[in-house]
PyMOL commands that place a pseudoatom at each C-alpha (Angstrom):
pseudoatom trace, name=CA, resn=MET, resi=1, chain=A, elem=C, hetatm=0, pos=[-22.966, -85.502, 58.249]
pseudoatom trace, name=CA, resn=ILE, resi=2, chain=A, elem=C, hetatm=0, pos=[-20.718, -83.465, 55.985]
pseudoatom trace, name=CA, resn=ASN, resi=3, chain=A, elem=C, hetatm=0, pos=[-17.686, -81.885, 57.605]
pseudoatom trace, name=CA, resn=VAL, resi=4, chain=A, elem=C, hetatm=0, pos=[-17.720, -78.395, 56.076]
pseudoatom trace, name=CA, resn=GLN, resi=5, chain=A, elem=C, hetatm=0, pos=[-14.172, -77.669, 57.246]
pseudoatom trace, name=CA, resn=ASP, resi=6, chain=A, elem=C, hetatm=0, pos=[-12.826, -80.756, 55.416]
pseudoatom trace, name=CA, resn=VAL, resi=7, chain=A, elem=C, hetatm=0, pos=[-14.679, -79.818, 52.215]
pseudoatom trace, name=CA, resn=ALA, resi=8, chain=A, elem=C, hetatm=0, pos=[-13.366, -76.253, 52.410]
pseudoatom trace, name=CA, resn=ASP, resi=9, chain=A, elem=C, hetatm=0, pos=[-9.799, -77.440, 53.048]
pseudoatom trace, name=CA, resn=LYS, resi=10, chain=A, elem=C, hetatm=0, pos=[-9.881, -79.770, 50.026]
pseudoatom trace, name=CA, resn=ALA, resi=11, chain=A, elem=C, hetatm=0, pos=[-11.626, -77.312, 47.674]
pseudoatom trace, name=CA, resn=ASP, resi=12, chain=A, elem=C, hetatm=0, pos=[-9.784, -75.983, 44.649]
pseudoatom trace, name=CA, resn=MET, resi=13, chain=A, elem=C, hetatm=0, pos=[-11.707, -72.703, 44.867]
pseudoatom trace, name=CA, resn=ILE, resi=14, chain=A, elem=C, hetatm=0, pos=[-14.283, -71.124, 47.173]
pseudoatom trace, name=CA, resn=VAL, resi=15, chain=A, elem=C, hetatm=0, pos=[-16.411, -68.225, 45.906]
pseudoatom trace, name=CA, resn=ASN, resi=16, chain=A, elem=C, hetatm=0, pos=[-19.451, -66.737, 47.657]
pseudoatom trace, name=CA, resn=GLY, resi=17, chain=A, elem=C, hetatm=0, pos=[-19.784, -69.770, 49.920]
pseudoatom trace, name=CA, resn=TYR, resi=18, chain=A, elem=C, hetatm=0, pos=[-19.585, -72.339, 47.109]
pseudoatom trace, name=CA, resn=ALA, resi=19, chain=A, elem=C, hetatm=0, pos=[-16.714, -74.834, 47.274]
pseudoatom trace, name=CA, resn=PHE, resi=20, chain=A, elem=C, hetatm=0, pos=[-15.499, -76.164, 43.904]
pseudoatom trace, name=CA, resn=THR, resi=21, chain=A, elem=C, hetatm=0, pos=[-13.596, -79.451, 44.068]
pseudoatom trace, name=CA, resn=LYS, resi=22, chain=A, elem=C, hetatm=0, pos=[-12.223, -81.154, 40.947]
pseudoatom trace, name=CA, resn=CYS, resi=23, chain=A, elem=C, hetatm=0, pos=[-13.564, -84.611, 40.087]
pseudoatom trace, name=CA, resn=GLU, resi=24, chain=A, elem=C, hetatm=0, pos=[-13.315, -86.816, 36.999]
pseudoatom trace, name=CA, resn=LEU, resi=25, chain=A, elem=C, hetatm=0, pos=[-16.530, -85.375, 35.462]
pseudoatom trace, name=CA, resn=GLY, resi=26, chain=A, elem=C, hetatm=0, pos=[-15.663, -81.745, 36.155]
pseudoatom trace, name=CA, resn=TYR, resi=27, chain=A, elem=C, hetatm=0, pos=[-16.229, -80.126, 39.539]
pseudoatom trace, name=CA, resn=LYS, resi=28, chain=A, elem=C, hetatm=0, pos=[-18.300, -80.965, 42.580]
pseudoatom trace, name=CA, resn=VAL, resi=29, chain=A, elem=C, hetatm=0, pos=[-19.824, -77.803, 43.990]
pseudoatom trace, name=CA, resn=LEU, resi=30, chain=A, elem=C, hetatm=0, pos=[-21.130, -77.595, 47.542]
pseudoatom trace, name=CA, resn=ASN, resi=31, chain=A, elem=C, hetatm=0, pos=[-22.980, -74.713, 49.140]
pseudoatom trace, name=CA, resn=LEU, resi=32, chain=A, elem=C, hetatm=0, pos=[-21.048, -74.403, 52.403]
pseudoatom trace, name=CA, resn=ASN, resi=33, chain=A, elem=C, hetatm=0, pos=[-23.943, -72.524, 54.010]
pseudoatom trace, name=CA, resn=ASN, resi=34, chain=A, elem=C, hetatm=0, pos=[-26.497, -75.220, 53.147]
pseudoatom trace, name=CA, resn=THR, resi=35, chain=A, elem=C, hetatm=0, pos=[-24.811, -78.574, 52.588]
pseudoatom trace, name=CA, resn=SER, resi=36, chain=A, elem=C, hetatm=0, pos=[-27.971, -80.150, 51.209]
pseudoatom trace, name=CA, resn=LYS, resi=37, chain=A, elem=C, hetatm=0, pos=[-27.377, -78.051, 48.069]
pseudoatom trace, name=CA, resn=ALA, resi=38, chain=A, elem=C, hetatm=0, pos=[-24.780, -79.585, 45.769]
pseudoatom trace, name=CA, resn=MET, resi=39, chain=A, elem=C, hetatm=0, pos=[-24.030, -79.809, 42.078]
pseudoatom trace, name=CA, resn=VAL, resi=40, chain=A, elem=C, hetatm=0, pos=[-21.706, -81.513, 39.608]
pseudoatom trace, name=CA, resn=ILE, resi=41, chain=A, elem=C, hetatm=0, pos=[-20.681, -79.224, 36.768]
pseudoatom trace, name=CA, resn=SER, resi=42, chain=A, elem=C, hetatm=0, pos=[-18.773, -80.377, 33.689]
pseudoatom trace, name=CA, resn=PHE, resi=43, chain=A, elem=C, hetatm=0, pos=[-15.532, -78.811, 32.524]
pseudoatom trace, name=CA, resn=ASP, resi=44, chain=A, elem=C, hetatm=0, pos=[-17.662, -77.138, 29.814]
pseudoatom trace, name=CA, resn=GLY, resi=45, chain=A, elem=C, hetatm=0, pos=[-19.880, -75.492, 32.444]
pseudoatom trace, name=CA, resn=GLU, resi=46, chain=A, elem=C, hetatm=0, pos=[-22.923, -77.741, 31.978]
pseudoatom trace, name=CA, resn=MET, resi=47, chain=A, elem=C, hetatm=0, pos=[-24.880, -78.942, 35.001]
pseudoatom trace, name=CA, resn=LEU, resi=48, chain=A, elem=C, hetatm=0, pos=[-24.697, -82.746, 35.208]
pseudoatom trace, name=CA, resn=GLU, resi=49, chain=A, elem=C, hetatm=0, pos=[-26.406, -83.415, 38.537]
pseudoatom trace, name=CA, resn=THR, resi=50, chain=A, elem=C, hetatm=0, pos=[-27.842, -81.178, 41.259]
pseudoatom trace, name=CA, resn=THR, resi=51, chain=A, elem=C, hetatm=0, pos=[-29.977, -80.720, 44.336]
pseudoatom trace, name=CA, resn=MET, resi=52, chain=A, elem=C, hetatm=0, pos=[-30.067, -76.937, 43.775]
pseudoatom trace, name=CA, resn=ASP, resi=53, chain=A, elem=C, hetatm=0, pos=[-32.987, -74.934, 42.452]
pseudoatom trace, name=CA, resn=ASP, resi=54, chain=A, elem=C, hetatm=0, pos=[-32.791, -73.204, 39.057]
pseudoatom trace, name=CA, resn=ILE, resi=55, chain=A, elem=C, hetatm=0, pos=[-31.732, -69.831, 40.481]
pseudoatom trace, name=CA, resn=GLU, resi=56, chain=A, elem=C, hetatm=0, pos=[-28.875, -71.356, 42.467]
pseudoatom trace, name=CA, resn=VAL, resi=57, chain=A, elem=C, hetatm=0, pos=[-27.776, -73.395, 39.417]
pseudoatom trace, name=CA, resn=ASP, resi=58, chain=A, elem=C, hetatm=0, pos=[-27.566, -70.169, 37.405]
pseudoatom trace, name=CA, resn=ILE, resi=59, chain=A, elem=C, hetatm=0, pos=[-25.538, -68.512, 40.182]
pseudoatom trace, name=CA, resn=VAL, resi=60, chain=A, elem=C, hetatm=0, pos=[-23.053, -71.410, 40.323]
pseudoatom trace, name=CA, resn=LYS, resi=61, chain=A, elem=C, hetatm=0, pos=[-22.749, -71.582, 36.525]
pseudoatom trace, name=CA, resn=SER, resi=62, chain=A, elem=C, hetatm=0, pos=[-22.111, -67.836, 36.427]
pseudoatom trace, name=CA, resn=ILE, resi=63, chain=A, elem=C, hetatm=0, pos=[-19.407, -68.104, 39.087]
pseudoatom trace, name=CA, resn=TYR, resi=64, chain=A, elem=C, hetatm=0, pos=[-17.826, -71.034, 37.239]
pseudoatom trace, name=CA, resn=ASN, resi=65, chain=A, elem=C, hetatm=0, pos=[-17.814, -69.295, 33.854]
pseudoatom trace, name=CA, resn=LYS, resi=66, chain=A, elem=C, hetatm=0, pos=[-16.398, -66.102, 35.372]
pseudoatom trace, name=CA, resn=ASP, resi=67, chain=A, elem=C, hetatm=0, pos=[-13.693, -67.734, 37.520]
pseudoatom trace, name=CA, resn=LYS, resi=68, chain=A, elem=C, hetatm=0, pos=[-12.856, -71.033, 35.807]
pseudoatom trace, name=CA, resn=GLU, resi=69, chain=A, elem=C, hetatm=0, pos=[-9.449, -69.727, 34.768]
pseudoatom trace, name=CA, resn=TYR, resi=70, chain=A, elem=C, hetatm=0, pos=[-8.417, -69.965, 38.436]
pseudoatom trace, name=CA, resn=LEU, resi=71, chain=A, elem=C, hetatm=0, pos=[-9.318, -73.661, 38.482]
pseudoatom trace, name=CA, resn=GLU, resi=72, chain=A, elem=C, hetatm=0, pos=[-7.217, -74.688, 35.514]
pseudoatom trace, name=CA, resn=ASP, resi=73, chain=A, elem=C, hetatm=0, pos=[-3.805, -76.201, 36.188]
for i in range(1, 73): cmd.bond("trace and resi %d" % i, "trace and resi %d" % (i + 1))
show_as sticks, trace
zoom trace
């Protein structure tokens, strides 16, 4: 079982219930309200792997493209 509090504490950014955590491929994104929904998004904003539906993928990509400047070191 995923510990939502641990994921949230380690996240680099949380927007609209989605936790973005940096990984070597880009960012792991977890829906904190439904932990069965996750995604890996590249640094270029491309979806690499997901358990989300198309609408949720578009939402996450939109959030990433809008707020990625806050993720950069």
